[in-house]
mmCIF file of the protein (N, C-alpha, C, O) and its ligand, coordinates in Angstrom:
data_MODEL
# 
_entry.id   MODEL 
# 
loop_
_entity.id 
_entity.type 
_entity.pdbx_number_of_molecules 
1 polymer     1 
2 non-polymer 1 
# 
_entity_poly.entity_id                      1 
_entity_poly.type                           'polypeptide(L)' 
_entity_poly.nstd_linkage                   no 
_entity_poly.nstd_monomer                   no 
_entity_poly.pdbx_seq_one_letter_code       MPDPDPVPGCDVCAALAEQRVEAYRLRDLSGVTDANVEIRQHPHPERADR 
_entity_poly.pdbx_seq_one_letter_code_can   MPDPDPVPGCDVCAALAEQRVEAYRLRDLSGVTDANVEIRQHPHPERADR 
_entity_poly.pdbx_strand_id                 A 
# 
loop_
_entity_poly_seq.entity_id 
_entity_poly_seq.num 
_entity_poly_seq.mon_id 
_entity_poly_seq.hetero 
1 1  MET n 
1 2  PRO n 
1 3  ASP n 
1 4  PRO n 
1 5  ASP n 
1 6  PRO n 
1 7  VAL n 
1 8  PRO n 
1 9  GLY n 
1 10 CYS n 
1 11 ASP n 
1 12 VAL n 
1 13 CYS n 
1 14 ALA n 
1 15 ALA n 
1 16 LEU n 
1 17 ALA n 
1 18 GLU n 
1 19 GLN n 
1 20 ARG n 
1 21 VAL n 
1 22 GLU n 
1 23 ALA n 
1 24 TYR n 
1 25 ARG n 
1 26 LEU n 
1 27 ARG n 
1 28 ASP n 
1 29 LEU n 
1 30 SER n 
1 31 GLY n 
1 32 VAL n 
1 33 THR n 
1 34 ASP n 
1 35 ALA n 
1 36 ASN n 
1 37 VAL n 
1 38 GLU n 
1 39 ILE n 
1 40 ARG n 
1 41 GLN n 
1 42 HIS n 
1 43 PRO n 
1 44 HIS n 
1 45 PRO n 
1 46 GLU n 
1 47 ARG n 
1 48 ALA n 
1 49 ASP n 
1 50 ARG n 
# 
loop_
_struct_asym.id 
_struct_asym.entity_id 
A 1 
B 2 
# 
loop_
_chem_comp.id 
_chem_comp.type 
_chem_comp.mon_nstd_flag 
ALA 'L-peptide linking' y 
ARG 'L-peptide linking' y 
ASN 'L-peptide linking' y 
ASP 'L-peptide linking' y 
CYS 'L-peptide linking' y 
GLN 'L-peptide linking' y 
GLU 'L-peptide linking' y 
GLY 'peptide linking'   y 
HIS 'L-peptide linking' y 
ILE 'L-peptide linking' y 
LEU 'L-peptide linking' y 
MET 'L-peptide linking' y 
PRO 'L-peptide linking' y 
SER 'L-peptide linking' y 
THR 'L-peptide linking' y 
TYR 'L-peptide linking' y 
VAL 'L-peptide linking' y 
ZN  non-polymer         . 
# 
_pdbx_entity_nonpoly.entity_id   2 
_pdbx_entity_nonpoly.name        ? 
_pdbx_entity_nonpoly.comp_id     ZN 
# 
_pdbx_nonpoly_scheme.asym_id         B 
_pdbx_nonpoly_scheme.entity_id       2 
_pdbx_nonpoly_scheme.mon_id          ZN 
_pdbx_nonpoly_scheme.ndb_seq_num     1 
_pdbx_nonpoly_scheme.pdb_seq_num     101 
_pdbx_nonpoly_scheme.auth_seq_num    101 
_pdbx_nonpoly_scheme.pdb_mon_id      ZN 
_pdbx_nonpoly_scheme.auth_mon_id     ZN 
_pdbx_nonpoly_scheme.pdb_strand_id   A 
_pdbx_nonpoly_scheme.pdb_ins_code    . 
# 
loop_
_atom_site.group_PDB 
_atom_site.id 
_atom_site.type_symbol 
_atom_site.label_atom_id 
_atom_site.label_alt_id 
_atom_site.label_comp_id 
_atom_site.label_asym_id 
_atom_site.label_entity_id 
_atom_site.label_seq_id 
_atom_site.pdbx_PDB_ins_code 
_atom_site.Cartn_x 
_atom_site.Cartn_y 
_atom_site.Cartn_z 
_atom_site.occupancy 
_atom_site.B_iso_or_equiv 
_atom_site.pdbx_formal_charge 
_atom_site.auth_seq_id 
_atom_site.auth_comp_id 
_atom_site.auth_asym_id 
_atom_site.auth_atom_id 
_atom_site.pdbx_PDB_model_num 
ATOM   1   N  N  . MET A 1 1  ? 54.660 41.028 4.874  1.00 0.00 ? 1   MET A N  1 
ATOM   2   C  CA . MET A 1 1  ? 54.309 39.838 5.670  1.00 0.00 ? 1   MET A CA 1 
ATOM   3   C  C  . MET A 1 1  ? 53.109 40.190 6.579  1.00 0.00 ? 1   MET A C  1 
ATOM   4   O  O  . MET A 1 1  ? 53.126 41.205 7.275  1.00 0.00 ? 1   MET A O  1 
ATOM   5   N  N  . PRO A 1 2  ? 52.090 39.348 6.558  1.00 0.00 ? 2   PRO A N  1 
ATOM   6   C  CA . PRO A 1 2  ? 50.914 39.664 7.398  1.00 0.00 ? 2   PRO A CA 1 
ATOM   7   C  C  . PRO A 1 2  ? 51.222 39.480 8.869  1.00 0.00 ? 2   PRO A C  1 
ATOM   8   O  O  . PRO A 1 2  ? 52.088 38.686 9.236  1.00 0.00 ? 2   PRO A O  1 
ATOM   9   N  N  . ASP A 1 3  ? 50.515 40.210 9.708  1.00 0.00 ? 3   ASP A N  1 
ATOM   10  C  CA . ASP A 1 3  ? 50.686 40.042 11.142 1.00 0.00 ? 3   ASP A CA 1 
ATOM   11  C  C  . ASP A 1 3  ? 50.099 38.699 11.564 1.00 0.00 ? 3   ASP A C  1 
ATOM   12  O  O  . ASP A 1 3  ? 49.005 38.331 11.137 1.00 0.00 ? 3   ASP A O  1 
ATOM   13  N  N  . PRO A 1 4  ? 50.826 37.976 12.398 1.00 0.00 ? 4   PRO A N  1 
ATOM   14  C  CA . PRO A 1 4  ? 50.291 36.700 12.886 1.00 0.00 ? 4   PRO A CA 1 
ATOM   15  C  C  . PRO A 1 4  ? 49.166 36.946 13.886 1.00 0.00 ? 4   PRO A C  1 
ATOM   16  O  O  . PRO A 1 4  ? 49.175 37.942 14.609 1.00 0.00 ? 4   PRO A O  1 
ATOM   17  N  N  . ASP A 1 5  ? 48.206 36.037 13.921 1.00 0.00 ? 5   ASP A N  1 
ATOM   18  C  CA . ASP A 1 5  ? 47.119 36.152 14.894 1.00 0.00 ? 5   ASP A CA 1 
ATOM   19  C  C  . ASP A 1 5  ? 47.561 35.533 16.209 1.00 0.00 ? 5   ASP A C  1 
ATOM   20  O  O  . ASP A 1 5  ? 48.218 34.492 16.219 1.00 0.00 ? 5   ASP A O  1 
ATOM   21  N  N  . PRO A 1 6  ? 47.205 36.166 17.311 1.00 0.00 ? 6   PRO A N  1 
ATOM   22  C  CA . PRO A 1 6  ? 47.488 35.544 18.606 1.00 0.00 ? 6   PRO A CA 1 
ATOM   23  C  C  . PRO A 1 6  ? 46.623 34.298 18.770 1.00 0.00 ? 6   PRO A C  1 
ATOM   24  O  O  . PRO A 1 6  ? 45.496 34.250 18.276 1.00 0.00 ? 6   PRO A O  1 
ATOM   25  N  N  . VAL A 1 7  ? 47.145 33.307 19.455 1.00 0.00 ? 7   VAL A N  1 
ATOM   26  C  CA . VAL A 1 7  ? 46.384 32.079 19.673 1.00 0.00 ? 7   VAL A CA 1 
ATOM   27  C  C  . VAL A 1 7  ? 45.312 32.342 20.731 1.00 0.00 ? 7   VAL A C  1 
ATOM   28  O  O  . VAL A 1 7  ? 45.617 32.820 21.824 1.00 0.00 ? 7   VAL A O  1 
ATOM   29  N  N  . PRO A 1 8  ? 44.052 32.027 20.402 1.00 0.00 ? 8   PRO A N  1 
ATOM   30  C  CA . PRO A 1 8  ? 42.975 32.274 21.369 1.00 0.00 ? 8   PRO A CA 1 
ATOM   31  C  C  . PRO A 1 8  ? 43.218 31.519 22.666 1.00 0.00 ? 8   PRO A C  1 
ATOM   32  O  O  . PRO A 1 8  ? 43.594 30.348 22.649 1.00 0.00 ? 8   PRO A O  1 
ATOM   33  N  N  . GLY A 1 9  ? 43.005 32.186 23.779 1.00 0.00 ? 9   GLY A N  1 
ATOM   34  C  CA . GLY A 1 9  ? 43.146 31.530 25.071 1.00 0.00 ? 9   GLY A CA 1 
ATOM   35  C  C  . GLY A 1 9  ? 44.561 31.565 25.617 1.00 0.00 ? 9   GLY A C  1 
ATOM   36  O  O  . GLY A 1 9  ? 44.796 31.152 26.753 1.00 0.00 ? 9   GLY A O  1 
ATOM   37  N  N  . CYS A 1 10 ? 45.516 32.057 24.818 1.00 0.00 ? 10  CYS A N  1 
ATOM   38  C  CA . CYS A 1 10 ? 46.891 32.129 25.302 1.00 0.00 ? 10  CYS A CA 1 
ATOM   39  C  C  . CYS A 1 10 ? 47.151 33.535 25.861 1.00 0.00 ? 10  CYS A C  1 
ATOM   40  O  O  . CYS A 1 10 ? 47.113 34.523 25.128 1.00 0.00 ? 10  CYS A O  1 
ATOM   41  N  N  . ASP A 1 11 ? 47.412 33.602 27.156 1.00 0.00 ? 11  ASP A N  1 
ATOM   42  C  CA . ASP A 1 11 ? 47.631 34.898 27.802 1.00 0.00 ? 11  ASP A CA 1 
ATOM   43  C  C  . ASP A 1 11 ? 48.846 35.621 27.236 1.00 0.00 ? 11  ASP A C  1 
ATOM   44  O  O  . ASP A 1 11 ? 48.844 36.842 27.073 1.00 0.00 ? 11  ASP A O  1 
ATOM   45  N  N  . VAL A 1 12 ? 49.877 34.849 26.941 1.00 0.00 ? 12  VAL A N  1 
ATOM   46  C  CA . VAL A 1 12 ? 51.109 35.464 26.433 1.00 0.00 ? 12  VAL A CA 1 
ATOM   47  C  C  . VAL A 1 12 ? 50.858 36.085 25.062 1.00 0.00 ? 12  VAL A C  1 
ATOM   48  O  O  . VAL A 1 12 ? 51.259 37.220 24.805 1.00 0.00 ? 12  VAL A O  1 
ATOM   49  N  N  . CYS A 1 13 ? 50.199 35.341 24.191 1.00 0.00 ? 13  CYS A N  1 
ATOM   50  C  CA . CYS A 1 13 ? 49.873 35.887 22.868 1.00 0.00 ? 13  CYS A CA 1 
ATOM   51  C  C  . CYS A 1 13 ? 48.971 37.104 22.995 1.00 0.00 ? 13  CYS A C  1 
ATOM   52  O  O  . CYS A 1 13 ? 49.150 38.088 22.278 1.00 0.00 ? 13  CYS A O  1 
ATOM   53  N  N  . ALA A 1 14 ? 48.005 37.043 23.900 1.00 0.00 ? 14  ALA A N  1 
ATOM   54  C  CA . ALA A 1 14 ? 47.092 38.170 24.080 1.00 0.00 ? 14  ALA A CA 1 
ATOM   55  C  C  . ALA A 1 14 ? 47.864 39.406 24.522 1.00 0.00 ? 14  ALA A C  1 
ATOM   56  O  O  . ALA A 1 14 ? 47.609 40.513 24.046 1.00 0.00 ? 14  ALA A O  1 
ATOM   57  N  N  . ALA A 1 15 ? 48.803 39.211 25.428 1.00 0.00 ? 15  ALA A N  1 
ATOM   58  C  CA . ALA A 1 15 ? 49.617 40.331 25.909 1.00 0.00 ? 15  ALA A CA 1 
ATOM   59  C  C  . ALA A 1 15 ? 50.473 40.895 24.777 1.00 0.00 ? 15  ALA A C  1 
ATOM   60  O  O  . ALA A 1 15 ? 50.628 42.109 24.642 1.00 0.00 ? 15  ALA A O  1 
ATOM   61  N  N  . LEU A 1 16 ? 51.025 39.991 23.967 1.00 0.00 ? 16  LEU A N  1 
ATOM   62  C  CA . LEU A 1 16 ? 51.849 40.441 22.837 1.00 0.00 ? 16  LEU A CA 1 
ATOM   63  C  C  . LEU A 1 16 ? 50.996 41.181 21.814 1.00 0.00 ? 16  LEU A C  1 
ATOM   64  O  O  . LEU A 1 16 ? 51.448 42.154 21.210 1.00 0.00 ? 16  LEU A O  1 
ATOM   65  N  N  . ALA A 1 17 ? 49.764 40.719 21.619 1.00 0.00 ? 17  ALA A N  1 
ATOM   66  C  CA . ALA A 1 17 ? 48.866 41.388 20.669 1.00 0.00 ? 17  ALA A CA 1 
ATOM   67  C  C  . ALA A 1 17 ? 48.536 42.796 21.163 1.00 0.00 ? 17  ALA A C  1 
ATOM   68  O  O  . ALA A 1 17 ? 48.465 43.736 20.371 1.00 0.00 ? 17  ALA A O  1 
ATOM   69  N  N  . GLU A 1 18 ? 48.339 42.935 22.459 1.00 0.00 ? 18  GLU A N  1 
ATOM   70  C  CA . GLU A 1 18 ? 48.077 44.268 23.027 1.00 0.00 ? 18  GLU A CA 1 
ATOM   71  C  C  . GLU A 1 18 ? 49.289 45.169 22.843 1.00 0.00 ? 18  GLU A C  1 
ATOM   72  O  O  . GLU A 1 18 ? 49.178 46.347 22.503 1.00 0.00 ? 18  GLU A O  1 
ATOM   73  N  N  . GLN A 1 19 ? 50.458 44.564 23.082 1.00 0.00 ? 19  GLN A N  1 
ATOM   74  C  CA . GLN A 1 19 ? 51.705 45.304 22.919 1.00 0.00 ? 19  GLN A CA 1 
ATOM   75  C  C  . GLN A 1 19 ? 51.842 45.773 21.472 1.00 0.00 ? 19  GLN A C  1 
ATOM   76  O  O  . GLN A 1 19 ? 52.315 46.879 21.206 1.00 0.00 ? 19  GLN A O  1 
ATOM   77  N  N  . ARG A 1 20 ? 51.425 44.922 20.550 1.00 0.00 ? 20  ARG A N  1 
ATOM   78  C  CA . ARG A 1 20 ? 51.502 45.261 19.133 1.00 0.00 ? 20  ARG A CA 1 
ATOM   79  C  C  . ARG A 1 20 ? 50.551 46.417 18.797 1.00 0.00 ? 20  ARG A C  1 
ATOM   80  O  O  . ARG A 1 20 ? 50.905 47.326 18.047 1.00 0.00 ? 20  ARG A O  1 
ATOM   81  N  N  . VAL A 1 21 ? 49.340 46.367 19.363 1.00 0.00 ? 21  VAL A N  1 
ATOM   82  C  CA . VAL A 1 21 ? 48.383 47.468 19.139 1.00 0.00 ? 21  VAL A CA 1 
ATOM   83  C  C  . VAL A 1 21 ? 48.977 48.785 19.632 1.00 0.00 ? 21  VAL A C  1 
ATOM   84  O  O  . VAL A 1 21 ? 48.878 49.820 18.973 1.00 0.00 ? 21  VAL A O  1 
ATOM   85  N  N  . GLU A 1 22 ? 49.594 48.715 20.802 1.00 0.00 ? 22  GLU A N  1 
ATOM   86  C  CA . GLU A 1 22 ? 50.217 49.906 21.382 1.00 0.00 ? 22  GLU A CA 1 
ATOM   87  C  C  . GLU A 1 22 ? 51.361 50.390 20.490 1.00 0.00 ? 22  GLU A C  1 
ATOM   88  O  O  . GLU A 1 22 ? 51.524 51.591 20.272 1.00 0.00 ? 22  GLU A O  1 
ATOM   89  N  N  . ALA A 1 23 ? 52.135 49.462 19.987 1.00 0.00 ? 23  ALA A N  1 
ATOM   90  C  CA . ALA A 1 23 ? 53.251 49.828 19.109 1.00 0.00 ? 23  ALA A CA 1 
ATOM   91  C  C  . ALA A 1 23 ? 52.735 50.489 17.832 1.00 0.00 ? 23  ALA A C  1 
ATOM   92  O  O  . ALA A 1 23 ? 53.327 51.454 17.348 1.00 0.00 ? 23  ALA A O  1 
ATOM   93  N  N  . TYR A 1 24 ? 51.626 49.968 17.284 1.00 0.00 ? 24  TYR A N  1 
ATOM   94  C  CA . TYR A 1 24 ? 51.022 50.605 16.107 1.00 0.00 ? 24  TYR A CA 1 
ATOM   95  C  C  . TYR A 1 24 ? 50.599 52.029 16.439 1.00 0.00 ? 24  TYR A C  1 
ATOM   96  O  O  . TYR A 1 24 ? 50.801 52.959 15.658 1.00 0.00 ? 24  TYR A O  1 
ATOM   97  N  N  . ARG A 1 25 ? 50.001 52.172 17.628 1.00 0.00 ? 25  ARG A N  1 
ATOM   98  C  CA . ARG A 1 25 ? 49.518 53.485 18.033 1.00 0.00 ? 25  ARG A CA 1 
ATOM   99  C  C  . ARG A 1 25 ? 50.673 54.488 18.090 1.00 0.00 ? 25  ARG A C  1 
ATOM   100 O  O  . ARG A 1 25 ? 50.529 55.656 17.728 1.00 0.00 ? 25  ARG A O  1 
ATOM   101 N  N  . LEU A 1 26 ? 51.822 53.993 18.558 1.00 0.00 ? 26  LEU A N  1 
ATOM   102 C  CA . LEU A 1 26 ? 53.004 54.855 18.689 1.00 0.00 ? 26  LEU A CA 1 
ATOM   103 C  C  . LEU A 1 26 ? 53.816 54.914 17.397 1.00 0.00 ? 26  LEU A C  1 
ATOM   104 O  O  . LEU A 1 26 ? 54.861 55.561 17.334 1.00 0.00 ? 26  LEU A O  1 
ATOM   105 N  N  . ARG A 1 27 ? 53.317 54.225 16.366 1.00 0.00 ? 27  ARG A N  1 
ATOM   106 C  CA . ARG A 1 27 ? 54.045 54.108 15.087 1.00 0.00 ? 27  ARG A CA 1 
ATOM   107 C  C  . ARG A 1 27 ? 55.462 53.562 15.327 1.00 0.00 ? 27  ARG A C  1 
ATOM   108 O  O  . ARG A 1 27 ? 56.431 53.980 14.693 1.00 0.00 ? 27  ARG A O  1 
ATOM   109 N  N  . ASP A 1 28 ? 55.537 52.634 16.244 1.00 0.00 ? 28  ASP A N  1 
ATOM   110 C  CA . ASP A 1 28 ? 56.814 52.014 16.595 1.00 0.00 ? 28  ASP A CA 1 
ATOM   111 C  C  . ASP A 1 28 ? 56.934 50.709 15.801 1.00 0.00 ? 28  ASP A C  1 
ATOM   112 O  O  . ASP A 1 28 ? 56.597 49.634 16.298 1.00 0.00 ? 28  ASP A O  1 
ATOM   113 N  N  . LEU A 1 29 ? 57.412 50.822 14.578 1.00 0.00 ? 29  LEU A N  1 
ATOM   114 C  CA . LEU A 1 29 ? 57.405 49.658 13.694 1.00 0.00 ? 29  LEU A CA 1 
ATOM   115 C  C  . LEU A 1 29 ? 58.335 48.553 14.161 1.00 0.00 ? 29  LEU A C  1 
ATOM   116 O  O  . LEU A 1 29 ? 58.061 47.376 13.929 1.00 0.00 ? 29  LEU A O  1 
ATOM   117 N  N  . SER A 1 30 ? 59.432 48.916 14.818 1.00 0.00 ? 30  SER A N  1 
ATOM   118 C  CA . SER A 1 30 ? 60.304 47.848 15.311 1.00 0.00 ? 30  SER A CA 1 
ATOM   119 C  C  . SER A 1 30 ? 59.617 47.138 16.484 1.00 0.00 ? 30  SER A C  1 
ATOM   120 O  O  . SER A 1 30 ? 59.812 45.940 16.692 1.00 0.00 ? 30  SER A O  1 
ATOM   121 N  N  . GLY A 1 31 ? 58.810 47.891 17.249 1.00 0.00 ? 31  GLY A N  1 
ATOM   122 C  CA . GLY A 1 31 ? 58.040 47.263 18.318 1.00 0.00 ? 31  GLY A CA 1 
ATOM   123 C  C  . GLY A 1 31 ? 56.988 46.323 17.761 1.00 0.00 ? 31  GLY A C  1 
ATOM   124 O  O  . GLY A 1 31 ? 56.740 45.258 18.325 1.00 0.00 ? 31  GLY A O  1 
ATOM   125 N  N  . VAL A 1 32 ? 56.365 46.717 16.649 1.00 0.00 ? 32  VAL A N  1 
ATOM   126 C  CA . VAL A 1 32 ? 55.381 45.849 15.982 1.00 0.00 ? 32  VAL A CA 1 
ATOM   127 C  C  . VAL A 1 32 ? 56.062 44.570 15.514 1.00 0.00 ? 32  VAL A C  1 
ATOM   128 O  O  . VAL A 1 32 ? 55.548 43.469 15.713 1.00 0.00 ? 32  VAL A O  1 
ATOM   129 N  N  . THR A 1 33 ? 57.219 44.730 14.894 1.00 0.00 ? 33  THR A N  1 
ATOM   130 C  CA . THR A 1 33 ? 57.948 43.564 14.395 1.00 0.00 ? 33  THR A CA 1 
ATOM   131 C  C  . THR A 1 33 ? 58.345 42.637 15.537 1.00 0.00 ? 33  THR A C  1 
ATOM   132 O  O  . THR A 1 33 ? 58.226 41.416 15.427 1.00 0.00 ? 33  THR A O  1 
ATOM   133 N  N  . ASP A 1 34 ? 58.815 43.221 16.628 1.00 0.00 ? 34  ASP A N  1 
ATOM   134 C  CA . ASP A 1 34 ? 59.206 42.405 17.786 1.00 0.00 ? 34  ASP A CA 1 
ATOM   135 C  C  . ASP A 1 34 ? 58.026 41.593 18.295 1.00 0.00 ? 34  ASP A C  1 
ATOM   136 O  O  . ASP A 1 34 ? 58.156 40.403 18.582 1.00 0.00 ? 34  ASP A O  1 
ATOM   137 N  N  . ALA A 1 35 ? 56.871 42.245 18.405 1.00 0.00 ? 35  ALA A N  1 
ATOM   138 C  CA . ALA A 1 35 ? 55.687 41.541 18.905 1.00 0.00 ? 35  ALA A CA 1 
ATOM   139 C  C  . ALA A 1 35 ? 55.298 40.429 17.937 1.00 0.00 ? 35  ALA A C  1 
ATOM   140 O  O  . ALA A 1 35 ? 54.947 39.329 18.363 1.00 0.00 ? 35  ALA A O  1 
ATOM   141 N  N  . ASN A 1 36 ? 55.358 40.707 16.645 1.00 0.00 ? 36  ASN A N  1 
ATOM   142 C  CA . ASN A 1 36 ? 55.010 39.691 15.650 1.00 0.00 ? 36  ASN A CA 1 
ATOM   143 C  C  . ASN A 1 36 ? 55.945 38.489 15.743 1.00 0.00 ? 36  ASN A C  1 
ATOM   144 O  O  . ASN A 1 36 ? 55.505 37.341 15.691 1.00 0.00 ? 36  ASN A O  1 
ATOM   145 N  N  . VAL A 1 37 ? 57.218 38.763 15.880 1.00 0.00 ? 37  VAL A N  1 
ATOM   146 C  CA . VAL A 1 37 ? 58.192 37.672 15.983 1.00 0.00 ? 37  VAL A CA 1 
ATOM   147 C  C  . VAL A 1 37 ? 57.890 36.819 17.219 1.00 0.00 ? 37  VAL A C  1 
ATOM   148 O  O  . VAL A 1 37 ? 57.925 35.590 17.168 1.00 0.00 ? 37  VAL A O  1 
ATOM   149 N  N  . GLU A 1 38 ? 57.598 37.492 18.314 1.00 0.00 ? 38  GLU A N  1 
ATOM   150 C  CA . GLU A 1 38 ? 57.342 36.742 19.550 1.00 0.00 ? 38  GLU A CA 1 
ATOM   151 C  C  . GLU A 1 38 ? 56.059 35.921 19.448 1.00 0.00 ? 38  GLU A C  1 
ATOM   152 O  O  . GLU A 1 38 ? 55.996 34.796 19.942 1.00 0.00 ? 38  GLU A O  1 
ATOM   153 N  N  . ILE A 1 39 ? 55.033 36.491 18.805 1.00 0.00 ? 39  ILE A N  1 
ATOM   154 C  CA . ILE A 1 39 ? 53.788 35.729 18.631 1.00 0.00 ? 39  ILE A CA 1 
ATOM   155 C  C  . ILE A 1 39 ? 54.052 34.508 17.751 1.00 0.00 ? 39  ILE A C  1 
ATOM   156 O  O  . ILE A 1 39 ? 53.583 33.409 18.047 1.00 0.00 ? 39  ILE A O  1 
ATOM   157 N  N  . ARG A 1 40 ? 54.797 34.706 16.679 1.00 0.00 ? 40  ARG A N  1 
ATOM   158 C  CA . ARG A 1 40 ? 55.094 33.579 15.782 1.00 0.00 ? 40  ARG A CA 1 
ATOM   159 C  C  . ARG A 1 40 ? 55.887 32.498 16.493 1.00 0.00 ? 40  ARG A C  1 
ATOM   160 O  O  . ARG A 1 40 ? 55.677 31.306 16.273 1.00 0.00 ? 40  ARG A O  1 
ATOM   161 N  N  . GLN A 1 41 ? 56.799 32.931 17.347 1.00 0.00 ? 41  GLN A N  1 
ATOM   162 C  CA . GLN A 1 41 ? 57.702 31.958 17.969 1.00 0.00 ? 41  GLN A CA 1 
ATOM   163 C  C  . GLN A 1 41 ? 57.182 31.411 19.282 1.00 0.00 ? 41  GLN A C  1 
ATOM   164 O  O  . GLN A 1 41 ? 57.785 30.504 19.855 1.00 0.00 ? 41  GLN A O  1 
ATOM   165 N  N  . HIS A 1 42 ? 56.065 31.951 19.772 1.00 0.00 ? 42  HIS A N  1 
ATOM   166 C  CA . HIS A 1 42 ? 55.577 31.462 21.057 1.00 0.00 ? 42  HIS A CA 1 
ATOM   167 C  C  . HIS A 1 42 ? 55.133 30.014 20.912 1.00 0.00 ? 42  HIS A C  1 
ATOM   168 O  O  . HIS A 1 42 ? 54.260 29.704 20.101 1.00 0.00 ? 42  HIS A O  1 
ATOM   169 N  N  . PRO A 1 43 ? 55.739 29.123 21.702 1.00 0.00 ? 43  PRO A N  1 
ATOM   170 C  CA . PRO A 1 43 ? 55.402 27.698 21.587 1.00 0.00 ? 43  PRO A CA 1 
ATOM   171 C  C  . PRO A 1 43 ? 54.049 27.405 22.223 1.00 0.00 ? 43  PRO A C  1 
ATOM   172 O  O  . PRO A 1 43 ? 53.698 27.985 23.250 1.00 0.00 ? 43  PRO A O  1 
ATOM   173 N  N  . HIS A 1 44 ? 53.300 26.509 21.609 1.00 0.00 ? 44  HIS A N  1 
ATOM   174 C  CA . HIS A 1 44 ? 51.998 26.115 22.138 1.00 0.00 ? 44  HIS A CA 1 
ATOM   175 C  C  . HIS A 1 44 ? 51.894 24.606 22.182 1.00 0.00 ? 44  HIS A C  1 
ATOM   176 O  O  . HIS A 1 44 ? 51.359 23.975 21.270 1.00 0.00 ? 44  HIS A O  1 
ATOM   177 N  N  . PRO A 1 45 ? 52.420 24.033 23.265 1.00 0.00 ? 45  PRO A N  1 
ATOM   178 C  CA . PRO A 1 45 ? 52.239 22.589 23.437 1.00 0.00 ? 45  PRO A CA 1 
ATOM   179 C  C  . PRO A 1 45 ? 50.761 22.302 23.650 1.00 0.00 ? 45  PRO A C  1 
ATOM   180 O  O  . PRO A 1 45 ? 49.981 23.213 23.925 1.00 0.00 ? 45  PRO A O  1 
ATOM   181 N  N  . GLU A 1 46 ? 50.384 21.061 23.527 1.00 0.00 ? 46  GLU A N  1 
ATOM   182 C  CA . GLU A 1 46 ? 48.985 20.673 23.712 1.00 0.00 ? 46  GLU A CA 1 
ATOM   183 C  C  . GLU A 1 46 ? 48.452 21.307 24.997 1.00 0.00 ? 46  GLU A C  1 
ATOM   184 O  O  . GLU A 1 46 ? 49.080 21.245 26.054 1.00 0.00 ? 46  GLU A O  1 
ATOM   185 N  N  . ARG A 1 47 ? 47.293 21.905 24.873 1.00 0.00 ? 47  ARG A N  1 
ATOM   186 C  CA . ARG A 1 47 ? 46.740 22.537 26.070 1.00 0.00 ? 47  ARG A CA 1 
ATOM   187 C  C  . ARG A 1 47 ? 46.198 21.466 27.005 1.00 0.00 ? 47  ARG A C  1 
ATOM   188 O  O  . ARG A 1 47 ? 45.343 20.656 26.647 1.00 0.00 ? 47  ARG A O  1 
ATOM   189 N  N  . ALA A 1 48 ? 46.741 21.503 28.233 1.00 0.00 ? 48  ALA A N  1 
ATOM   190 C  CA . ALA A 1 48 ? 46.430 20.436 29.193 1.00 0.00 ? 48  ALA A CA 1 
ATOM   191 C  C  . ALA A 1 48 ? 45.223 20.755 30.041 1.00 0.00 ? 48  ALA A C  1 
ATOM   192 O  O  . ALA A 1 48 ? 44.720 19.904 30.775 1.00 0.00 ? 48  ALA A O  1 
ATOM   193 N  N  . ASP A 1 49 ? 44.758 22.000 29.935 1.00 0.00 ? 49  ASP A N  1 
ATOM   194 C  CA . ASP A 1 49 ? 43.620 22.334 30.807 1.00 0.00 ? 49  ASP A CA 1 
ATOM   195 C  C  . ASP A 1 49 ? 42.312 21.711 30.285 1.00 0.00 ? 49  ASP A C  1 
ATOM   196 O  O  . ASP A 1 49 ? 42.175 21.418 29.097 1.00 0.00 ? 49  ASP A O  1 
ATOM   197 N  N  . ARG A 1 50 ? 41.414 21.531 31.158 1.00 0.00 ? 50  ARG A N  1 
ATOM   198 C  CA . ARG A 1 50 ? 40.103 20.930 30.901 1.00 0.00 ? 50  ARG A CA 1 
ATOM   199 C  C  . ARG A 1 50 ? 40.101 19.468 30.578 1.00 0.00 ? 50  ARG A C  1 
ATOM   200 O  O  . ARG A 1 50 ? 39.039 18.887 30.350 1.00 0.00 ? 50  ARG A O  1 
HETATM 201 ZN ZN . ZN  B 2 .  ? 50.922 32.048 22.808 1.00 0.00 2 101 ZN  A ZN 1 
# 
């Protein structure tokens, strides 16, 4: 399964993506999976800013 892309402009996704990079660095595959699941499941209602 491919890694999901973080949504641009979403701080939470960006943080999860960083966490995933760190998990890859540590070869922590369950950490990578956790980050991927959270990115996939992070809800993105219509962005109200601007
Ligand atoms: Zn997000």
